[in-house]
C-alpha positions, -999 to +999 in steps of 0.1 A: +000+000+000+011+035-007+012+063+019-023+078+026-025+112+041-052+117+068-072+139+045-075+111+019-081+082+044-116+067+041-132+039+061-128+015+033-090+017+037-092+006+073-091-032+081-119-047+100-118-046+138-109-083+139-085-084+109-054-104+111-020-089+115-013-098+078-041-074+068-034-047+094+004-043+089+002-030+053-024-004+065-001+006+094+026+014+069+003+038+049+016+064+075+053+070+082+056+081+118+093+086+115+090+110+086+060+128+101+076+135+135+111+139+121+128+113+143+125+079+157+127+094+192+097+117+188+077+089+171+084+066+200+073+092+225+040+097+208+035+059+205+044+054+242+015+077+252-009+053+234+006+023+251+004+040+285-033+049+280-041+013+269-023-002+299-041+021+322-074+011+306-081+047+296-098+059+264-075+064+234-084+100+229-055+110+208-057+127+173-059+106+142-023+114+135-013+102+170-033+070+166-017+063+132+017+070+148+009+043+174-002+018+148+029+025+127+052+022+157+036-012+166+043-024+130+079-014+134+081-029+169+069-063+158+091-062+126+120-056+150+110-087+170+107-106+137+073-121+146+036-113+147+021-095+177+012-115+207-025-120+217-022-089+240-004-070+213-032-078+188-058-066+214-040-032+214-037-031+176-074-038+172-082-010+197-060+013+176-077+003+144-111+010+158-101+044+173-087+053+138-120+042+123-140+065+147-118+095+138-121+089+101-159+084+103-161+117+121-140+133+093-112+143+117-080+148+098-056+161+125 
């Protein structure tokens, strides 16, 4: 898949809430968090906020850009581990995908 800016992202582009990692990973890579934030470090900082909210069982209320950053970073994390996400990892990924869907349906582009 090519890169898709937030302004062009439509619900049809987003995998289902129960999609496999094989279907979600290409979607995750339609956004380049490293390029957007200008560094690995800043991308990681944004992604860590999402992980913290998830672990604290709080609502993922970040912007569409932040959520896509989180999903992108998860794709890079699991690529680094050279395996697919664990069951817990996939739970988080599915929550991210659904939060992205909500933002896109609401026509949020930030």
